[in-house]
TIMARBA-437853 format. One line per 5 residues: number of its first residue (from 1); their letters; for each residue x, y, z of C-alpha. Coordinates in Angstrom, 1 decimal, decimal comma, padded with zeros to 4 digits. Example, Ala and Ser with C-alpha at 12.3 -4.5 7.8 and 13.67 -1.06 7.14 Angstrom:
<pts>
1> AS> 012,3:-004,5:007,8  013,7:-001,1:007,1 .
</pts>
This chain:
<pts>
1> MKVTD> 044,2:-038,6:-043,8  045,7:-038,6:-040,4  045,1:-035,9:-037,7  048,8:-035,1:-037,3  049,3:-034,3:-041,2 .
6> AVPDF> 046,3:-032,0:-041,2  046,5:-030,2:-038,1  050,1:-030,9:-036,4  049,8:-028,4:-034,0  046,6:-029,3:-032,6 .
11> ADAFG> 046,7:-033,5:-032,9  046,7:-033,9:-029,2  043,1:-032,2:-029,3  041,4:-034,9:-030,9  040,3:-038,2:-029,6 .
16> FEEFN> 041,3:-040,5:-032,7  044,1:-040,6:-035,0  042,4:-040,6:-038,6  039,6:-038,3:-039,9  036,8:-040,2:-041,6 .
21> RMQRE> 035,8:-039,9:-045,3  033,1:-037,0:-044,3  035,4:-035,3:-042,1  038,2:-035,3:-044,9  035,7:-034,0:-047,6 .
26> ALPVI> 035,0:-030,9:-045,4  038,3:-030,4:-043,8  039,9:-028,1:-046,6  037,0:-025,7:-046,8  036,9:-025,6:-043,0 .
31> LEGTD> 040,5:-025,3:-042,2  041,7:-023,3:-045,3  038,9:-021,2:-046,5  037,3:-018,2:-044,7  033,6:-018,8:-046,0 .
36> NVVAS> 030,7:-019,5:-043,9  030,2:-023,2:-043,5  026,8:-025,1:-043,4  027,2:-029,0:-042,9  024,5:-031,7:-042,3 .
41> APTAS> 025,2:-035,2:-041,9  023,6:-038,3:-040,2  023,8:-038,5:-036,4  027,1:-040,5:-035,3  029,0:-039,6:-038,2 .
46> GKTAL> 031,5:-037,2:-036,8  030,3:-033,6:-037,0  032,0:-032,9:-033,5  035,4:-033,1:-035,6  034,1:-030,3:-037,8 .
51> AELAI> 033,4:-028,0:-034,9  036,8:-028,8:-033,4  038,5:-028,5:-037,1  036,8:-024,8:-037,0  038,1:-024,1:-033,5 .
56> CRTLR> 041,8:-025,2:-034,6  041,7:-022,8:-037,7  040,6:-020,0:-035,1  043,2:-020,6:-032,8  045,6:-020,9:-035,6 .
61> DNGTA> 044,6:-017,3:-036,5  044,6:-016,2:-032,7  041,2:-015,8:-032,9  038,2:-016,4:-030,4  035,9:-019,1:-031,1 .
66> LFIAP> 032,4:-019,5:-029,7  030,7:-022,9:-029,5  026,9:-022,6:-029,3  025,6:-025,8:-027,4  022,2:-026,9:-027,8 .
71> MRALT> 021,8:-027,8:-024,2  023,2:-026,5:-021,0  024,4:-030,3:-019,9  026,2:-030,5:-023,3  028,4:-027,2:-022,2 .
76> NEKEA> 029,4:-029,4:-019,6  030,2:-031,9:-021,4  032,3:-030,0:-023,9  034,2:-028,3:-021,0  035,2:-031,6:-019,9 .
81> EWNRF> 036,0:-032,9:-023,3  037,7:-030,1:-024,4  040,3:-030,1:-021,6  042,8:-031,2:-024,4  042,7:-027,8:-025,6 .
86> EELGY> 043,6:-026,5:-022,1  046,5:-028,8:-022,2  047,8:-027,3:-025,2  047,7:-023,8:-023,5  044,5:-022,6:-024,8 .
91> SVYVV> 041,5:-021,2:-022,6  038,3:-022,7:-022,7  035,2:-021,0:-020,6  031,7:-022,0:-020,2  028,7:-019,0:-019,9 .
96> TGERD> 025,5:-020,3:-018,7  022,7:-019,0:-016,5  023,6:-021,2:-013,8  027,2:-020,2:-013,6  028,4:-017,1:-012,1 .
101> LNPRR> 030,0:-015,0:-015,1  033,8:-013,7:-014,7  034,0:-011,2:-017,4  037,6:-011,1:-017,5  037,8:-014,8:-017,9 .
106> AERAN> 035,1:-014,5:-020,8  037,0:-011,7:-022,2  040,5:-013,7:-022,2  039,1:-017,0:-023,1  040,0:-018,8:-026,7 .
111> ILVMT> 037,1:-020,9:-026,7  033,8:-019,9:-025,4  030,5:-022,2:-024,8  027,3:-021,1:-024,5  023,7:-022,1:-024,8 .
116> PEKTD> 021,4:-020,1:-027,1  019,6:-018,2:-024,6  022,8:-017,4:-022,8  024,2:-016,0:-026,1  021,3:-014,3:-026,8 .
121> SATRK> 021,2:-012,4:-023,3  024,9:-011,7:-023,9  024,4:-009,9:-027,1  021,7:-008,1:-025,9  023,8:-006,5:-023,1 .
126> HDSPR> 027,0:-006,4:-025,5  027,5:-002,6:-024,6  028,1:-003,3:-021,2  031,4:-003,9:-019,7  030,1:-007,3:-018,1 .
131> YSFIT> 028,8:-008,7:-021,5  031,4:-006,8:-024,3  033,2:-010,3:-024,6  030,7:-011,3:-027,3  031,5:-008,9:-029,8 .
136> GVDCV> 035,0:-009,9:-030,1  034,5:-013,6:-031,1  035,9:-014,5:-034,7  034,1:-017,9:-035,4  030,6:-019,1:-034,1 .
141> IVDEV> 030,2:-022,5:-034,2  026,3:-023,6:-034,1  025,8:-027,0:-032,8  022,7:-028,6:-034,4  021,7:-025,7:-036,2 .
146> HLLDS> 018,4:-027,4:-037,0  017,1:-026,1:-033,7  015,8:-023,2:-035,7  012,8:-025,5:-035,7  012,3:-025,8:-032,2 .
151> DGRGG> 009,4:-024,4:-030,7  010,2:-021,7:-028,2  014,0:-021,8:-028,7  014,3:-021,8:-032,7  013,1:-018,0:-032,7 .
156> VLEAT> 016,0:-017,2:-029,9  018,8:-019,1:-032,2  017,8:-017,2:-035,5  017,5:-013,9:-033,8  020,9:-014,4:-031,9 .
161> ISRLR> 022,9:-015,7:-035,1  021,4:-012,7:-037,0  022,5:-010,4:-034,2  026,0:-011,8:-033,8  026,2:-011,2:-038,0 .
166> RLCDP> 025,4:-007,5:-037,4  027,5:-006,9:-034,3  030,7:-008,2:-035,3  030,4:-010,2:-038,4  032,0:-013,8:-037,4 .
171> RIVAL> 032,6:-016,6:-039,5  029,6:-019,0:-039,0  030,2:-022,9:-039,4  026,4:-024,6:-038,7  026,4:-028,3:-038,3 .
176> SATMP> 023,5:-030,1:-038,3  021,7:-033,9:-038,7  020,3:-034,6:-041,8  017,7:-031,8:-042,9  016,2:-031,7:-046,2 .
181> NIQDV> 016,4:-028,4:-047,0  019,9:-027,4:-045,9  020,3:-024,8:-049,0  017,6:-022,5:-047,1  020,0:-022,4:-044,1 .
186> AGWLD> 023,1:-022,2:-046,6  021,3:-019,3:-048,2  020,7:-017,3:-044,7  024,1:-017,7:-043,7  025,7:-016,9:-047,3 .
191> APPEA> 027,7:-020,1:-047,4  028,5:-020,6:-050,9  027,9:-024,0:-052,6  031,6:-025,4:-052,0  031,2:-024,7:-048,4 .
196> TFEFG> 027,5:-026,2:-048,3  027,6:-030,1:-047,2  025,1:-032,4:-047,8  026,0:-035,9:-046,1  023,3:-038,4:-046,7 .
201> DDYRP> 022,5:-041,9:-045,2  025,6:-043,4:-047,3  027,8:-041,6:-044,7  026,1:-043,1:-041,8  028,8:-045,5:-040,0 .
206> VDLHS> 025,6:-048,1:-039,8  022,7:-048,5:-041,9  019,6:-047,9:-039,9  016,4:-049,3:-039,8  013,4:-047,6:-038,3 .
211> DVRTY> 010,0:-048,2:-038,0  006,9:-047,5:-035,6  005,3:-049,9:-033,2  001,9:-048,9:-032,2  -000,4:-049,5:-028,6 .
216> SHGDN> -003,8:-048,3:-027,8  -004,0:-046,2:-024,8  -006,1:-046,3:-022,1  -007,6:-043,9:-019,2  -004,9:-044,0:-017,0 .
221> AFADK> -001,6:-042,7:-018,1  000,3:-044,6:-015,5  -000,9:-047,9:-016,7  000,0:-046,6:-020,4  003,5:-046,1:-019,7 .
226> YRRLY> 003,8:-049,7:-018,5  002,1:-050,6:-021,8  004,7:-048,9:-023,6  007,6:-050,0:-021,4  006,2:-053,9:-022,2 .
231> AALDI> 006,7:-052,8:-026,0  010,0:-051,4:-025,7  011,2:-054,5:-024,0  009,8:-056,9:-026,7  011,5:-054,9:-029,1 .
236> AEPHI> 014,9:-054,9:-027,1  014,7:-058,4:-026,0  015,9:-060,4:-029,2  018,7:-058,0:-029,5  020,0:-058,3:-025,8 .
241> REEGQ> 019,6:-062,0:-026,4  022,2:-061,5:-029,1  024,6:-059,9:-027,0  023,3:-056,5:-028,6  022,5:-053,2:-026,3 .
246> ALVFV> 019,3:-051,4:-026,2  018,8:-047,6:-025,2  015,4:-046,5:-024,2  014,1:-043,0:-024,1  011,8:-041,9:-021,8 .
251> SSRQD> 010,3:-038,5:-020,9  011,5:-037,6:-017,7  014,3:-038,2:-014,9  011,7:-040,1:-012,8  010,8:-042,1:-015,7 .
256> AVRAA> 014,3:-043,5:-016,2  014,5:-044,5:-012,5  011,2:-046,3:-012,6  011,4:-048,0:-016,2  014,9:-049,5:-014,9 .
261> AKARD> 013,3:-050,9:-011,8  010,5:-052,1:-013,9  012,5:-053,6:-016,8  014,5:-055,5:-014,1  011,7:-057,4:-012,9 .
266> EIAER> 010,5:-057,9:-016,2  013,9:-059,4:-017,3  014,2:-061,8:-014,5  010,6:-063,0:-015,2  011,5:-063,4:-019,2 .
271> DIPMG> 014,8:-065,0:-018,1  017,0:-062,9:-020,3  020,5:-064,1:-019,8  022,0:-060,5:-019,0  023,9:-058,9:-016,3 .
276> ARGDY> 027,1:-059,1:-014,3  026,2:-061,0:-010,9  029,2:-063,0:-010,8  031,7:-060,5:-011,6  033,4:-059,2:-008,6 .
281> DVHTD> 035,3:-056,3:-010,1  031,5:-054,9:-011,4  029,6:-055,7:-008,1  032,5:-053,8:-006,3  032,7:-050,8:-008,6 .
286> AQQLS> 028,9:-050,7:-008,7  029,0:-050,2:-004,9  030,8:-046,8:-005,1  027,9:-045,4:-007,2  026,4:-042,7:-004,9 .
291> NDNLR> 023,0:-043,4:-006,6  021,0:-046,5:-004,9  018,9:-047,4:-007,6  021,9:-047,4:-009,7  024,0:-049,6:-007,6 .
296> KGVPD> 021,0:-052,2:-007,4  020,6:-052,1:-011,4  024,0:-052,0:-013,0  025,1:-055,8:-011,7  021,9:-057,0:-013,7 .
301> GVGFH> 023,0:-054,9:-016,9  020,1:-052,6:-016,4  021,1:-048,5:-015,9  019,6:-045,0:-016,3  021,3:-041,9:-017,5 .
306> HAGLA> 020,1:-038,4:-017,1  021,7:-034,9:-016,4  020,5:-034,9:-012,7  023,0:-037,9:-011,9  026,2:-037,2:-010,1 .
311> KDDRD> 028,9:-036,6:-012,7  031,1:-039,8:-011,3  027,8:-042,1:-011,6  027,2:-040,5:-015,1  030,6:-041,0:-016,2 .
316> AVEEW> 030,1:-044,6:-015,1  027,3:-045,5:-016,5  028,6:-044,3:-019,9  031,9:-046,6:-019,5  029,6:-049,4:-018,5 .
321> FKDGT> 027,2:-049,1:-021,4  030,7:-048,7:-023,7  031,9:-051,7:-022,7  028,6:-053,8:-022,7  028,6:-054,1:-018,8 .
326> IQLLF> 024,8:-052,5:-018,9  023,1:-053,7:-022,1  019,7:-052,0:-021,2  020,0:-048,3:-020,4  016,9:-046,0:-019,9 .
331> STSTL> 017,6:-042,1:-020,5  016,0:-038,8:-021,1  016,7:-036,9:-024,5  019,8:-035,5:-022,8  021,9:-038,4:-024,3 .
336> AWGVN> 020,7:-038,0:-027,6  022,2:-034,4:-028,1  025,2:-035,1:-025,9  027,5:-038,2:-025,2  027,9:-040,3:-028,5 .
341> LPARC> 026,4:-043,5:-026,8  025,0:-045,7:-029,6  023,3:-049,0:-029,3  022,0:-051,8:-031,6  018,5:-051,0:-030,7 .
346> VVIRD> 017,3:-047,8:-029,8  013,5:-047,3:-028,9  011,4:-044,3:-027,9  009,0:-045,3:-025,4  007,5:-041,5:-025,0 .
351> TKYHD> 006,7:-039,4:-027,8  005,2:-036,9:-025,2  006,4:-035,3:-021,8  005,1:-032,9:-019,3  006,7:-029,6:-019,1 .
356> PLEGE> 006,2:-027,6:-015,8  005,5:-024,7:-018,0  003,6:-026,2:-021,0  001,7:-029,4:-019,9  001,9:-032,3:-021,9 .
361> VDISP> 003,9:-031,3:-025,0  005,2:-033,5:-028,1  008,5:-034,4:-028,2  009,6:-032,5:-031,4  010,3:-034,4:-034,4 .
366> LDILQ> 013,9:-033,1:-034,4  014,2:-034,8:-031,2  012,8:-037,9:-032,4  015,4:-038,1:-035,4  018,3:-037,2:-032,9 .
371> MLGRA> 017,5:-040,2:-030,9  016,8:-042,9:-033,6  020,2:-041,3:-035,0  021,9:-043,2:-032,1  021,0:-046,8:-033,5 .
376> GRPGY> 024,0:-048,8:-034,6  027,5:-049,0:-033,1  030,1:-048,4:-035,4  032,6:-051,5:-035,9  030,0:-054,0:-033,7 .
381> DDVGY> 026,9:-053,6:-036,0  025,8:-053,7:-039,5  022,6:-052,5:-038,7  021,0:-050,4:-036,1  017,2:-050,5:-035,2 .
386> GWVVC> 015,2:-047,4:-034,2  011,7:-047,8:-032,7  008,8:-045,2:-032,2  006,6:-046,3:-029,4  003,2:-044,5:-030,1 .
391> DYSDA> -000,6:-044,8:-029,5  -002,1:-046,1:-033,2  -003,6:-042,9:-033,9  -000,2:-041,2:-034,2  001,5:-043,9:-036,3 .
396> DKYRR> 001,0:-042,5:-039,6  002,7:-039,1:-038,4  005,5:-041,0:-037,1  006,2:-043,3:-040,2  005,9:-040,1:-042,4 .
401> LLREG> 008,3:-038,3:-040,3  010,8:-041,4:-040,6  010,2:-041,8:-044,5  010,5:-038,1:-045,3  012,6:-036,4:-042,4 .
406> KEIES> 011,7:-033,1:-041,3  012,1:-029,5:-043,3  013,5:-027,1:-041,1  011,2:-023,7:-040,7  011,7:-020,6:-039,2 .
411> RLAED> 010,0:-019,8:-035,5  010,8:-016,5:-035,5  007,2:-015,2:-036,2  006,0:-016,5:-033,1  007,5:-014,0:-031,0 .
416> LDAHL> 008,3:-011,4:-033,8  007,2:-008,4:-031,7  009,4:-009,4:-028,8  012,6:-010,1:-031,1  011,9:-006,6:-032,8 .
421> NAEIA> 011,8:-004,9:-029,3  015,1:-006,4:-028,2  016,7:-005,0:-031,9  015,3:-001,6:-031,1  016,1:-001,4:-027,5 .
426> MGTIR> 019,9:-002,7:-028,2  020,2:000,0:-030,8  020,7:-002,4:-034,1  017,5:-000,9:-035,4  017,2:003,0:-035,6 .
431> DLEDL> 015,1:003,8:-038,5  012,7:001,9:-040,9  015,5:001,3:-043,1  017,3:-000,7:-040,7  014,3:-002,5:-039,7 .
436> MGWLE> 013,7:-003,7:-043,3  017,6:-004,5:-043,6  017,4:-006,6:-040,2  014,4:-008,5:-041,7  016,3:-009,7:-044,8 .
441> TTFYY> 019,2:-011,1:-042,2  016,7:-013,5:-040,9  015,9:-017,2:-041,5  012,5:-016,2:-041,8  012,8:-014,0:-044,5 .
446> QRAQS> 015,2:-016,7:-046,2  012,4:-019,6:-045,7  009,5:-017,3:-047,0  011,7:-016,7:-050,6  011,6:-020,6:-050,6 .
451> KPAEY> 007,8:-021,1:-049,7  006,3:-017,6:-050,3  002,6:-018,7:-050,3  003,0:-020,6:-046,9  005,0:-017,4:-045,3 .
456> GLDGL> 003,3:-015,0:-047,1  006,4:-013,4:-048,6  004,2:-010,4:-050,5  003,0:-008,9:-047,2  006,1:-009,8:-044,9 .
461> RERVG> 007,2:-006,2:-045,0  003,9:-004,8:-044,1  003,7:-007,6:-041,4  006,6:-006,3:-040,0  006,0:-002,8:-040,3 .
466> STLET> 002,6:-003,3:-038,3  004,4:-005,1:-035,5  006,6:-002,1:-035,1  003,4:000,5:-035,3  001,9:-002,1:-032,2 .
471> LVERG> 005,1:-001,8:-030,3  004,5:002,1:-030,6  000,8:001,7:-029,6  001,7:-000,3:-026,7  004,5:002,4:-025,6 .
476> FVETD> 007,6:-000,1:-026,1  008,9:002,4:-028,8  008,7:005,7:-030,0  009,4:007,1:-033,2  010,1:010,6:-034,6 .
481> TELGV> 009,3:012,7:-037,3  012,2:011,2:-039,6  011,0:007,7:-039,0  013,7:007,0:-036,4  012,9:004,4:-034,0 .
486> DPTVL> 014,2:004,5:-030,1  013,2:002,2:-027,1  011,2:003,3:-024,3  012,3:002,8:-020,7  009,4:000,0:-020,9 .
491> GTLTS> 010,8:-001,6:-024,1  014,1:-001,6:-022,7  013,5:-003,1:-019,5  011,5:-005,7:-021,5  014,3:-006,8:-024,0 .
496> QYYLR> 017,0:-006,5:-020,7  015,3:-008,8:-018,7  013,9:-011,4:-021,5  010,1:-010,6:-020,7  007,1:-011,6:-022,8 .
501> LSTAE> 005,5:-007,9:-023,9  002,1:-008,5:-021,8  004,1:-009,3:-018,6  006,0:-006,1:-018,8  003,0:-004,3:-019,2 .
506> RFARL> 001,4:-005,9:-016,2  004,5:-005,0:-014,3  004,6:-001,5:-015,3  001,3:-001,2:-014,3  002,1:-002,6:-011,0 .
511> AERDR> 004,8:-000,2:-010,4  002,6:003,0:-011,0  000,5:002,1:-008,2  000,7:004,3:-005,0  001,1:001,4:-003,0 .
516> ISVED> 002,4:-002,2:-003,5  002,0:-005,1:-001,1  003,6:-008,7:-001,2  000,1:-009,9:-002,5  000,2:-007,7:-005,4 .
521> VLEAV> 003,6:-008,7:-005,9  003,1:-012,5:-006,1  -000,2:-012,5:-008,0  001,3:-010,3:-010,8  004,0:-012,9:-011,1 .
526> ARAAE> 001,6:-015,5:-011,2  -000,6:-013,9:-013,6  002,7:-013,6:-015,8  002,2:-015,0:-019,6  005,5:-016,9:-019,1 .
531> FDSVS> 003,1:-019,2:-016,8  000,5:-019,6:-019,4  001,1:-023,1:-020,1  001,3:-024,4:-016,9  -001,2:-026,9:-015,9 .
536> ARQAE> -002,4:-028,1:-012,5  -003,1:-031,7:-012,0  -006,3:-033,0:-010,3  -003,8:-034,6:-007,7  -002,3:-031,2:-006,8 .
541> TDAID> -005,6:-029,7:-006,1  -006,0:-030,2:-002,5  -002,6:-029,1:-002,2  -003,4:-025,8:-003,9  -006,4:-025,0:-002,0 .
546> TVLSG> -005,1:-025,5:001,1  -001,9:-023,2:000,5  -004,6:-020,5:-000,8  -006,9:-021,1:002,0  -006,8:-017,6:003,3 .
551> TTTDL> -005,7:-015,8:000,2  -008,3:-013,9:-002,3  -007,4:-014,4:-005,7  -009,3:-015,1:-009,2  -006,8:-016,9:-010,9 .
556> ENGHR> -007,7:-020,1:-012,2  -006,0:-023,9:-013,3  -002,0:-023,1:-013,8  -001,5:-019,6:-012,6  -003,2:-020,3:-009,3 .
561> KVLAI> -000,7:-023,4:-008,9  001,9:-021,0:-009,5  000,8:-018,5:-006,9  000,3:-021,6:-004,4  004,1:-022,6:-005,1 .
566> LSAAM> 005,2:-019,2:-004,7  003,2:-018,4:-001,5  004,6:-021,5:000,0  008,0:-021,3:-001,0  008,3:-018,0:000,7 .
571> DGSTP> 008,2:-019,8:004,2  009,9:-022,8:002,7  006,8:-024,9:003,1  006,2:-026,5:-000,3  003,6:-029,2:000,0 .
576> SDLRS> 005,0:-032,7:-001,2  002,3:-032,9:-003,8  003,5:-029,6:-005,6  007,1:-030,4:-005,3  007,7:-032,0:-008,5 .
581> DAWVI> 007,2:-028,6:-010,7  008,1:-026,0:-008,0  011,8:-026,1:-008,7  011,6:-024,8:-012,1  008,4:-022,4:-011,3 .
586> KQNAL> 010,7:-021,0:-008,7  013,4:-020,1:-010,8  011,5:-018,8:-013,6  009,5:-017,0:-010,6  013,1:-015,6:-009,3 .
591> RLLAA> 014,0:-014,1:-012,8  010,6:-012,4:-013,2  010,8:-010,9:-009,7  014,1:-009,5:-010,5  012,6:-008,1:-013,7 .
596> LHAFV> 010,0:-006,5:-011,5  012,2:-005,2:-009,0  013,6:-003,1:-011,8  010,6:-002,3:-012,7  009,3:-000,8:-009,5 .
601> DRFAG> 013,0:000,7:-008,7  012,6:002,8:-012,0  009,1:003,8:-011,6  008,0:003,7:-008,0  011,3:004,4:-006,2 .
606> PRAAN> 013,6:002,7:-003,5  010,8:001,8:-000,9  008,8:-000,2:-003,5  012,3:-001,5:-004,7  013,2:-002,8:-001,0 .
611> LLARI> 010,2:-004,5:-000,8  010,7:-006,3:-003,8  014,0:-007,4:-002,5  012,8:-008,8:000,6  010,6:-010,8:-001,3 .
616> EARLE> 013,2:-012,1:-003,9  015,2:-013,1:-001,0  012,2:-014,8:001,0  011,6:-016,9:-002,1  015,0:-017,8:-002,9 .
621> HGVSR> 015,9:-019,0:000,5  012,3:-019,9:001,9  012,6:-017,8:005,0  010,2:-016,0:007,3  009,8:-012,1:007,3 .
626> QAVAL> 011,7:-011,8:010,8  014,7:-013,8:009,3  015,1:-012,3:005,6  017,3:-009,6:006,5  020,0:-012,1:007,6 .
631> TAIDG> 020,1:-013,7:004,1  022,0:-010,7:003,2  025,0:-011,8:005,1  027,5:-014,1:003,5  027,5:-017,7:005,1 .
636> VGATR> 024,2:-017,4:006,8  021,8:-019,8:004,6  017,9:-020,5:005,5  018,0:-022,9:008,4  020,7:-021,0:010,0 .
641> AETLA> 018,9:-017,7:009,5  015,9:-019,0:010,9  018,0:-020,3:014,3  019,4:-016,7:015,0  016,0:-015,2:014,5 .
646> QGGLT> 014,2:-017,2:016,6  016,9:-016,4:019,0  016,2:-012,7:018,6  018,9:-011,7:016,1  017,1:-010,6:013,0 .
651> TPADI> 019,2:-007,7:011,7  022,9:-007,7:010,9  023,5:-005,2:013,6  022,2:-007,8:015,9  024,8:-010,5:014,8 .
656> VDAGV> 027,5:-007,9:015,1  026,4:-006,6:018,8  025,8:-010,5:019,6  029,6:-011,2:019,5  031,3:-014,5:018,6 .
661> AELTR> 030,4:-015,8:022,2  026,9:-015,6:021,6  026,9:-017,1:018,1  028,4:-020,2:019,0  025,9:-020,7:021,7 .
666> AGLTA> 023,5:-020,6:018,8  025,3:-023,5:017,0  028,0:-021,4:015,1  031,5:-022,8:015,3  033,8:-019,8:016,1 .
671> GVAER> 035,4:-019,6:013,1  032,1:-019,5:011,2  030,7:-016,9:013,5  033,7:-014,7:013,1  033,6:-014,9:009,4 .
676> VIGSA> 029,4:-014,1:009,7  030,0:-011,2:011,9  032,8:-009,8:009,4  030,5:-010,2:006,6  027,5:-008,6:008,7 .
681> GGLPQ> 029,7:-005,5:009,8  030,1:-004,9:005,9  026,6:-004,4:005,6  025,0:-000,7:006,4  023,9:000,3:010,0 .
686> VVVEW> 022,0:003,1:009,8  021,9:006,3:012,4  020,0:009,3:011,7  021,5:012,6:013,7  018,9:015,1:013,9 .
691> GPFPE> 021,6:018,2:015,1  020,2:020,9:016,6  016,5:020,2:015,5  013,7:022,0:017,2  011,5:020,6:020,0 .
696> AIARG> 009,0:023,4:019,3  008,2:026,2:016,9  005,8:028,7:017,2  002,6:029,1:014,9  003,3:030,8:011,7 .
701> ENEMC> 007,1:030,3:012,1  009,2:028,1:009,9  013,1:026,8:010,3  015,0:024,9:007,5  017,0:022,1:009,2 .
706> EVTVR> 019,7:019,7:008,0  019,3:016,2:009,2  022,6:013,7:008,5  021,8:010,2:008,0  025,0:007,9:008,1 .
711> SKAGS> 026,2:004,6:008,0  028,5:003,5:010,7  029,2:000,1:009,0  029,4:-000,5:005,0  027,9:001,5:002,4 .
716> AAAGI> 025,0:001,0:-000,1  022,4:002,4:-002,3  019,7:004,1:-000,5  016,6:005,9:-000,7  015,7:008,4:002,1 .
721> RVTVN> 012,5:009,6:002,7  010,9:012,5:005,0  007,3:012,6:006,1  005,4:014,9:008,5  002,5:013,5:010,2 .
726> GVEMN> 002,2:010,6:007,3  002,4:012,9:004,4  005,7:012,9:002,4  007,8:015,8:002,1  010,7:014,6:-000,3 .
731> QTRSY> 012,3:011,6:-001,3  016,0:011,3:-002,2  018,4:008,5:-003,5  021,7:008,6:-002,0  025,0:006,0:-001,9 .
736> LGTTT> 025,0:005,8:002,1  027,8:006,6:003,2  026,9:010,1:005,0  024,7:012,5:003,4  022,4:015,5:004,8 .
741> VPVGV> 018,6:015,6:004,1  016,9:019,3:004,3  014,0:019,3:006,6  011,7:022,2:006,7  010,0:023,0:010,1 .
746> FGADQ> 006,8:024,9:009,5  004,5:026,4:012,5  001,2:024,9:011,7  -002,1:024,5:013,3  -001,1:021,1:015,0 .
751> DLEYT> 002,0:019,2:016,4  004,2:017,8:014,2  005,7:014,0:014,1  009,0:014,1:011,5  010,0:010,6:010,2 .
756> IEVTF> 013,1:009,9:008,3  012,8:006,5:006,6  016,2:004,8:005,0  015,3:002,0:002,4  017,9:000,0:000,6 .
761> PELPL> 016,6:-000,8:-002,9  019,2:-003,5:-003,3  019,3:-005,6:-000,2  016,5:-007,5:001,7  017,1:-005,1:004,9 .
766> APVRA> 014,1:-003,9:006,6  013,4:-000,1:006,5  015,1:001,8:009,2  012,9:004,8:010,8  013,6:007,7:013,1 .
771> SRSVS> 011,3:010,2:014,5  011,2:013,7:015,8  008,2:015,5:017,8  007,9:019,1:017,3  005,1:021,2:019,4 .
776> VE> 003,6:024,1:018,0  003,1:027,0:020,2 .
</pts>
């Protein structure tokens, strides 16, 4: 069946002219039906076209399609690939955590592309104007739905799909690699038999031979990597000698680079005929690459691929692998889920990887099968060869996986309390009846019906009810006499900021303290349960001890490492031995700090919130206490802020007063200086006008005065605190502007010192204080 015959109005959106056998069988149900659809098929069999058919059907009906991609890197790939829809006049908009959201564009988009985590976040905030677009989707395409069984992420995907069905009841089209229990997924999504497609290995474009190669590991992990690399090259060599290609999956970006470099030396040693050293065009094109290591490797036929490469370099590597210029490619697992780059031989060198937040972790069975599915190039190979290199003690486990596959299990129970709290916080569960109704919408419940003994079906309702009781006891939820359930402020903030419940409790306790210090904040974040799995390597011990040499803490191991990274990052001085995990830990810490900021703003007030704003800015930009206020100015980054602060300019007001001439002497161009001054002028500059405030008062007398607090520049939310002799009289919030504050002057037994303190809970500006003395006569 030709594409132009099936979807004449959308033919240009497809990258081919004719549908294959698998696509033809699913096409009528997707294109003409309205039922939810579940389709499992071997990797590289053309599932993406099913997603595109579902999108075409939605667009034909003037609806909005949401594509949930398994990885953030894949959202970028889809954005580029689906420019074909843009050329047909449809809008494609990617919503991920690394991009600033434009709610208007999201609302107007015809095709939304999101990750499970971002979709979860959006649905939690669906009743806000910023995220209301999520309730307007008409069709949700879930790519790689077998991620339901992914550790950590599976529960998120399950809860999010169930929530979307309750919020707006879109059509669901769920796509997956081969899975033995597809009927469970179909039952969960209410996909009827005629809309449930289980395409077996006979639909693979190339037959797959898969097996395990073992090695015996030693005491040195670095040496073990080379043992596995040599095993991988032993497997790949005969295929390369026969003008085939090999794709070797490794555990990290750094490993991909190092393995490619070592492989080049080993290939030369083995005298394997490959590469294009004599090809002038390849050599010339390789010189255009921005990555030095790639420039060296590509003429030898060796490359590497990971999400951290510049897009032009990544695109070039993909094209060279497709046309055979690169014969041996090392990659992270990103390539298994993203671009379709098959090879005659696929080798998984690493079955474990180091996660900064979880330590050494097994690559999931789903990832293993996904990678092996890349073996075999349609139109070139009759058979694809997939190999897992593992320690002999794991061999039986992987052979069983290759032989039997992996049933998809629910991971919802791992964080049932957090998911239940989120539903209550959103208002989708308001009473016990809703609670049990929600349970029945989950894959967890569906799987329990299939495996009642393993999931404890008989006690499932009691377990969920017990979880609710625990949430009430811990203060996240409250109930009424009519069995209604409502979120508390604690529960709402926990859901809104995606917190572990124990972390939320710790943050709430900190926010209730009378005084909060920088040290308190950093320790509370470092103790967060989100960092429980962080591990400290032996080689990092000295760096950690050096950073924390002046710090008193009982934190140990991974949490101590987190504290060291945060403490060092505050001044932009992270030791080199800690940098490999620092970026990931810092990004997670910034999210936790944003949550703690909300807690202290709600429970402690604007003074504490201002402290958090300054800590957040210092951690994000790596600047000193003196320079942090300058980071509030657009166009002033960390280096510029430190330079200006060292010159005595430490506040936005200082920048405005300095003028263009002084800023140009500090190294700014005139144009940049003007823009910086303009931005600084839009920030608040506090003026306290005491008015007819008395200088003296008779003992026993009293007088009520009004003090005006205003900003002579920009406006912002502010907290205004009045103290006398260090004792708080009152504290108010205001959007400054101009506001008046009542101040009572009372003739007591001693002279009086009145202080007006203005803090900005949302800006990293230092508190502004103004004082007046009153003598008592």
